[in-house]
N, C-alpha and C positions, 0 to 999 in steps of 0.2 A: 504494500500500500504506500503510495507516494506521500511524502511529508508536505505539509503546508508551510508557507513562509513563516507563519507564527510559530510553528513547531521548530523549525530550523533556528529561528531567532532565540527561542527559549533555550534550546540545546547549546547554542553558541554562548549565550550569556552565562550559562552554568559552567561551560568549559572555561570561559575567560575568568570567572570567579575563582575556580580551583587553581587555574594556572597562575593568576596574579598572586594568590596566597603562596603557592609553591615558589614562585620567583622571589618574592620577598624573603622567604626563608633561606633561599640560596644566597641572597645578598647578606643576610644575617650571618650565615655560615662563613662567608668570605671575610666578614669583619672579625669574627671570632678566630679565624685562621691567622689573620694579621696579628691578633693579640696572643697568638700561640696557645689558644685554648682549643686544642684539636678534638678532644672528646666532645665538648659542647658543639663544635662545628659539625662533627659527624652526626650528632643528634638532630641538628637543624636540617642536615641533608636528608636524614631518614624521614623527617616530617615533610620535607619538600617532595620527596619521592612519593609519599602517600597521596599528596594533593595532585601531583602531576599524573599519577596513575589513575586517579578518579577522572581527571580531564581526558586522559587517553581512552578510558573506557567509554565515556560519552561519545567521543569522536568515532570510535570503532563500532560500538554496539548500537548507538542511536542514529548514526549518520552513514558511515561507510558500509555497514552491513546492509542497510536499506538499499543503497545504490548497487551493491554487489548482487542483490536479488533481482536487479533489473528495474527497480522503481526509481522514479525521478526525485531529485533533491534540488529545490530551487537554490541557485547560487546567489550570494550577496557579498558585499565587501565585508560585512560582519563575519560571515563564514570564513572568508579568506584570512581575516585578521585573527580569528580564534585558532585556526590551524597554524598560522605563522607564529603566533606568540607561544603556542604550545611547543612547537619545534625548537624555537629559539631558547625558551626557558629550559627545555630538556637538555639541550647542548650546553648551556651555561652550567646547569647542575652537574652534568658529567665532567666538565672541565674543573669545576671547583672541587668536586669529590676526588678526582685524580690528583690534584695538587695537595689536598689535605692528606691523602694516603701517602704521597711521596714525602711530605713533611713529617708524618708519623714515622715512616721508615727511616728517614734521616735522623730523627731524634732517638733512634734505637727502640722504637715501639712505645716510648713514653708519650702519653697524651696529656 
């Protein structure tokens, strides 16, 4: 069953909400990393991963799977923004996580 523009908009807003919270947590993790509080940074990254995972589930289960079944999804700038911000935030999270892990390793495992 094809989605209406209102349904797509609602899904996009939900994605953007989870993604925004996840991205904020990533930036908090980066700040904690600068302060050398690696354990707290990893905690923020884990929280970010949970939020980004929820956004990804919405993208996949409520949008992409609909189109994969052959149903139409109306495209909008909001949809493009939601998908772009999720991709960007996930990449930022992966980068910060890798740096924190490297810092932990360099510190001999001390967090």
